[in-house]
N, C-alpha and C positions, 0 to 999 in steps of 0.2 A: 133587863135588856129587852130590846124589841128588834124584830127582823126588818131589814130595810125594804120597803116595798116600792117607795117612789122617791126619786132623786131630782133635784133641780140642778142643772149644769149651765153656768154662765161664765166663760173665762176669757180674759184678754190674753193670757199666755196659754196658747193651745198645745204646748209641748206634751206629748203624751195622752192627750184627752181622747182621741180616737179609740185608741186601744183600751183605754180605762172604760169608756162608755160601751164598747162591744163586750167587755167582760161582765159589766153590769147588766146589760141586756141578756147576756147568756145565762145568768143566774135568776132572770125573771124579774129584774127591777125595771119599773117604768120610768121613763125619762122625760122630764119637762125642760124646755130650753128656750133661748131668746135670741133674736137677731142673728149676728154672724156665727155664733156658736152652733145654733140650730142647723144653719146651712152647711156648716162643716160636717156636722154628724149625719145629716141626710145624705150628703154626697158620698159618705162612706157607707151607706146602706144600713144605717142604724135607724131603729124605729124611734122617733122623736115625736112628742107633742108639743106644740107651740104653747108658751105661757099665756099668750092672748086668747087662744082656744080654750085653755084650761080656765081662765077666769072669766071669760066672756066679755073682756074689755080690750079694745086694741092698744098697741104701742102707739105713743103719742110724742109730739114735740121732738122730732128726730131721735127718738129713742131715749129722751129724758125720762119718760115715765113708762115703765115696763112692769116692775115687779111690786110696786107699792100699792097692794091690794090686799083686802081682808082674807081672801082665799089662799093667798100666799103666806101671810103672816100668822094667820090663824092656824094654818097647817103646820107651821114651825112651832108656834108657842104654846099650843095647848098641851096641858099636862096629861099625860096618858093615865095617871093613877088618880085624877080628879074627876069625880063624877059630874061636878057642875060644868067643867070644861067640856067634857064629852057631850053633854046635853046640848051645849050651846053650839058646838060645831055641827052636831047632827041637825039641829034646827036650822042652820043656815047653809046646810049642804057643803060644808068645808071638809075636804079630805086631807089626811095626813101627809106631810112631806117629812120624810125620814133622813134624808141626806141632803146637804147643799154643797156643790163644788163650784167654788167661785174665787176667781182672784180679780183684783180691782183694776180700773182704768189705770194705764201706765203713766201717772202724774210724774214720778220722779224722772223717767226716761223723757217725757216731753219737756219739763223745764230745764233739763240739763242740755238741751239744744240751744247753741248760742243764738240762733235766730228765731226762737220760739216767740210768738205774739202772746200778749196778756190774754186775748180773747181764747186763743187754742189752750193755753194753761188752765183757764176757768173751765172749758168744756170738758177737760180731762179730770175734772173733780167728780169722782164716782159718789153717788147718792144712793141708789137702790142696793148695790152690792155690799157696802158697809152696813146698811140696815138689815139685810138678810143675814149676813153672817153673824152680827151681834145678836140678832133674835135667836137665830139657831143655836148659838154658843151658851146663850143664857138657858136654854132648854137642852143642854148637852147630854143629859141623862137619856134623852130619847132621840136626839138628832146628832148625826155625825157630820161635821163641818170640815170640808177639806179645802185649804187655800194654797197648799204647796204641792205641786206635782211629784216631789220626791216621796210624799206620803201615799201615793196611789197604790204602790205595791203592798204596803203593810195593811192598808184597809181591805184590799182585795184577799190577800191571804187569810185575814180574819173571817171575812164573810164566807169564803169557801169551806174553811175548816169548821165554822161555827153556825152552820145553817142559815146564812144570810144575816147574821148579827155582827156588830162591832162591839168589842168590849168596852166596859166602862172606862178602864184605864187609858184606852186609846182615845176614846171620845173626850175624856177630860184633857189629855195631851193635846189633841186638836183644838179644843176650845181655848185653852191657855195660848196656843199659837195665834189664834184668830185675834185675841185682844192685843196681843203684841203687835200684829200686823196693822190693825186699825189705829193703835196709838201711833205707831211710826208714820202711817199715812197721814193722819191728821197734823202731826208735828211738821211733816214736809210741807203741807199746804200752809199751815201757820207761818213757818219760816219763810216760804216763798212770798205770801202776801205782805210779811213784815218789810220787805225790800221794795214794796210798790207804794206809790202815793206819797203824801207828806210825812216826812220823818219827825215826828213829834218827840221822839226820844232815841238816843243811841241804843240804850239797853232796855229790852221789854220788861214789863212789870211782871210777867210770868214768863221764864226761860224754860223752854222745852227743846230737847235734842234727842235724836234717835239715831243710834248706832247698830250696825249689823255685824254679829259676831262672824269673823273669818276662820279663827281656829284658836284652840289652846295653845299656848307656848309652854316649853318644858318646865319653867318654873319662873317666879317673879325676880325681884331684885336679888333675893337670896333663895337657895334651895328649899327652904322650908315655906316658902309663899307660893301659892298657886296664881296663876295669871292667864289672861287671854288677850287677843288683839281684835279689835272692831274697826269697821270701816265707817267713816263720816259720810252721810248722804250728800249727794249732789257733787262729790269730788271723785267718783269712780273713774278709774283710769288716769288720774292726774297725780297721784300721791305716792308716798313710800309704801303703803300697804298694798298698792297695786304694781309694785315694780316686778319686773320679770326675773325670776330668780334662775340663773343659768346653771349654777353648780353650788355644792356646799352643804354644810349641816343646816339643820333646822334653825331658824332665827329665834333668838331668845328675847326676853323682856329688855335687857340692857343692850342688846344689839339694836333694837327698835329705837330705844332712846338715842343712842350715839348716832345712828344713821340719820335720825331726824335732825340732829344738831348739825351734823356735817352738811346736809343738804341745804338747810336754812342758810348757813354761811356761804356755801358755794354759790347760792343765788346771787350774792352780792357782785359776783366777778362774771361778767358774761363777755366783754370785750376782748379779752386775751385768753389763751390757754391757761388754766389755773388749777392748782391742786390744793386740797384741804385735807388736812389729817386732824382727827379729833380723838381724844381719850377721856373717858369719863365725863362725856358731855362737854368737854372745853377743848378748844383748838390747841394743838401744840405745834402747828406749823402751817403757814399758808404763804404760797408764792405764785406768781404769774411770769410768764416767759414766752418765748416765740414758738416753743413746742411743748406738748404735755409732759414729755419725758424730762426735759429741763426743769419744767415747774415742779415736778414731783422732787427731783433732786434737792432743789433749793427748799421746799417745804420740810423735807425730812431733815435737812441739815440744821434747822432751827432747834430741834430737840430730839436727837436720834433715840434717846433712851425712852422717853415718853411715847415715842411713836411705835415702839414694840407693842404688838397686839392692839394697834389702833384701827380706826375705821377711816378709809380713804374715799374722797369724792374727786372725780375729774371731770371736768366740764368739756372734754373733747373725747373722740373715740380713742379707745386704748390700743396702741400698736404693740408690737412684739418687744421693741427696745424699752418701753415703759414698763411692760409686765416683767421684764428681766431685772429691771432695777428694783421694782417692788418686792420681787421674790427674794431679794437679798435679806429680808426681814421678815419676821412672822407678822402676819396682819390677820385680823379677823374678816373684814368685809372691804370689797372694792365696789364703788358705785360709779357708774359712767353711762353716757348715752349709748354706747355700743363698744363691742370688743371685736378686733379683726381675728381671722382664723389663726394666725401665728400666736397672738396673745392668749387666745382660748386653749390652744393646744398646750402652751407652755404652762399656764395655770393649771390645767387639768391634772398635772403631775402632783399637785397638792390639793387633793379633792375636798379637804375640809374648808378651804377659804370660800366664802360665800361670795358669789359674783351677782350683783344686782344691775339689771339694765333699766335705766330710768332717764327720762328727759327732764333734768333738774331745772331747766329755764321755765317750766310751766308752773304758775303759782296756784296756791290753794286758798280759798277764801275761809272766812269765819274768824271767831273770837279765840283768844287763848283762855283756857279753863284752868283753874287750879283749885283742887279740893282742899277744903280746910275743915277743922273740927266742927261738925254740925252744919257745914254749908258749903258754899261754892263761890268763888271769885271769878269774875269775868273781866277781860280787858281787851282793847283793840290790840292787834298785832303791832309791834314796834317796826313800823315802815318808815320812821323818820329818817330822812336824808338830807344832807346839804350838798347840793350839787356843785356849787362853787364855792369854795373855801375863802376865796379872796373877798367875799361878801361879809365875812366874819370880822368881828372886831379885833385889830391888833392893839394889844395891850402894853407891849414892851416898847422900849426905845427903838430896837432893831426889828424891822419887819422880817418876815420870812423870805428866803429866796424861792425861785421856782421849783428847784428840786425838793427843797424842804416841804413846800406845799404838796407836791406829789406824794411824798412819804407819809406826811400827815394824813391825806386822804386815804392812803392804804391802811394805815393803822387804825384809823377811825372806824372803817367798815368792819374791821375785825373785832373791835372792843365791844361793838353792839352784841356780840354772841358770846360773851365771856361772863362767868360768874364774878361779880364784883368781890373786892375791889380789883379792878382790872387795870393793868399797866402793860402797854404793847410798845416795844421798840421795833422800828421798821425802817427799811429803805423804800424806795419808790415803787418796788415790784415784790417785796417779800417781807415776813416777819423776821426778827432777828433775835428777839427775846421776849418771852411772854411770863407774866405773873398775874395771878388771878386766885379768887377763892379765899383770900387772907382776910383777917379781921381788921388789918390796918392797911392803909394805901402805901405807907412807906415800906411795910414789909413786902408788898407785891413789887414795888419798884426795885428793892434789893434781890428778891428772888428772880425776876426777870434778868437782871444784870448779871447774877451769879450764874444762872444757866447759860447765858451767852458766853461768859468767860470759861466755863466748863468745856465749851465746844469750840473754843478759839475763835469765836465770832467777834469782830471788832464792833463796836457801837459808836465809834467815832463819826460824827456827822449824822447820826441816825435822828429820827424824828420819834417822839413819844405821843401816844394817845392815852388819855385817862377817861374812863366812862363816866366818872363823876369828879366834882372839884377836888383840888389839893386842899386839905384842911389846914395845912401848915407848911412851912417852907423846907421841912426836912425831906419831904418827897422830891422837891425841886433840886435840893443840893445832892441827892442820890443819882438822879438821872443825869444831871449835868457832870458830875464827877465820873460817871460812866461813859461820857462821851456824847451824849445827846446835845443837839444844837437847837431843836425847835420843839415846841409842845403845843398839842391841841387838847383843850379841856373845856367843860361846859362854863366854868366860872360859877360865881354866886356865893363863895364862902365870905364869912366876916372878916377872914384873914387875906382876901384876894390882894390887898396893897403889899402885904408881907411877901405873898408868892411872886408878885410882879417884880418887887424890888430884889428878890433873890434871883430871878431870871436876868435882870438887868446887870447885877453884879457878875454873873457867869457868861453875859453876852449870849444869852439863850432867847431866841425869838418865841413869843407865845401868842396864841390866838384864843378868844373865847367864843364858843358856839352858841351859848344860851340854851343849848340842848343837851340832855344827858341820856345815856344808855345803860342806867343801872339795872342789874339783873340778880335777884336774890336766888 
């Protein structure tokens, strides 16, 4: 180990830097600095030497060129136990730099602004900073590199107790942090540039993504599995991981999965107050109404048993009346844009319920990722939507009526978010029966009808949505016998003629979308 005699400080995030630099000064460390950081430190009465004075070379090109100089990089890279390195730095008048305190131009914050120009983004690509911290980290045995203000206290404590030295373990820890930091930085730049100019391919030849850890979670899908939650770059403040948690137990791995599923479905319904209930990643009730309280009641009625222990998303502020309805049932999580005082007071009587405040109308960009054995699958998010079902092909003798079209539209939006094989019976403003995750479509049709019958829900005059085609007429027979009068499905089976004929026999109207929403 070696004592820190000289530190180079150049930070964009200046939180805590004045106090840190004062402490360094106080234990005899010479400070080199640049630009705005140097001004900040000098104004605080800290003794600072400008890098340009140290190198004998001025800052140039509006600060683009400051630290790319042999006196900087030689001072960082020379190996203290190498006689040849020592002879070379002495020959060229290079002095040691034993600590680098640098964080990079705020590229992520810059490109997150909706009105950022391309030129502004480019100017916020740091060159000197990454080069310095990489060089210093390569030589971490002799140089301490600090990129995170949260590490200032640890470094100072060691220097004060260790005669000005930073331990090997801490310098290795800091170096690992640097390379993660620069990897994330380059990934952000690459991702941003991939959205600009001519798009030669949807999916890049090399896919890189950088996520920042938020916290560990209690365990994974099962108690013997460890797990953590990470934030995707450029979506900060927009997504589930940034929801404001008003009360409740710590979020679990499965809580996050179910919450993500319920939010994705809730985004489909913005025009009216809508409630969505999800259990084990699948919807078990969706309804829209004039009030959010009424919407919740109807969503709950679809499947009251599955709703037990479910996750609820509401797209309107939660009032006391809605809270009172929900509290008749054990629920894990309630997600809404806001909660009024009466609702908060009432729900606080059950402190284990997690309350998440989130504007679910805001969308989050990016691909869907699915880890497989030895690799990764990427796909575009399923944003497919048919805005006017009357443009779809009517394949039966009888066309649907207006109310049937409305019911089909409602069911079609739900089936996009269900595990296949998915069958949804619906009215124009709510789900009536849901079957999914079965290995055959006819079983899903039977399951959805059985659940509706169990809860005394009439399916007479309902519409049915199927996420993929009916492979045979047996599914048509089931839904028609249950009372459905209209079907929306993608079509495309070799037995389409058979299923169309079955619909005509039952006087059921059917349309083909030519689009499927199959989800494994």
